[in-house]
C-alpha angles and dihedrals in degrees: 000000000000127000116222130182127208121193119207135172115238131200109210120189122241094272092049091048090054090051091048092052089049092053092045089054095047094049091047091048092052091048092051094044093050092045091051089048091054092049096047092044091056092046092053093045119016089192093056114122123239114267107235128213093272091054092047090051089056089051089049090070091060091043090057090052090053093043107031092181088073087074089069091068124084103275099223090052090065092047089050089054088057092046092050091049091050089050090050090053092048091053089048092052089052092051093245098116141018123263111291114265133210116266125238130197089230091083133054111307127213147159136189127228125196120224108246124168092349093299087147114056138156106230100183141325092298108030137061131181115231130183114270090358104069120203114002127187118235133184111261117254138108108357124216113261125203133012113342113234103176144328131227117209117201137183111204127212086254088064093248124137122226135173129202112205116202114205136181114229135177115267104261100196114189121230115267115251099192090233129117137197135188126221135199131185113239141191100231093033128037093225132009117199126202091238090064099261117136125196108213125227113243107215099202091165090066092052095049099033094102 
């Protein structure tokens, strides 16, 4: 099976935008609370082990009791925040990334929802059903193909809403041709192939500089 992602711009109504901002805030709050917990826990006991995503999900139940308004958010979005934080820590331990930082609403906001019991469904070429939001209009384009795994909703700094739908598709392996070609990155061309083909560099910055 192959995972494919399709990005689409959505146009939520005013009620849906309010719900999105609420979920953005809840996911960000859970991330910051769990990150602070990990930091304070290590300060109190340097030998304390890292709390993985499963452990943070157990703590999430108590967090909801302390902050009941978290229950208004889509449940899998809060679990995804824990999973993403655990992944950030794992990359830090491997030396791949810097230490996880606290999130602020000043930057692009996002959350991830898992597809459970068909709560995410493409209805037609213009509408998609999303958890807690209902039917949302999207600009027509390339539609997701295959079984939907999850969706990431994002609000950009330009105040535009986008979703990235991750689907699982069958591996469509192309037939082998028996041919081969070599490629090299260039300065005047983006890619130079051994068969003579050259992929040009599109200098968009020159077009939009003025």
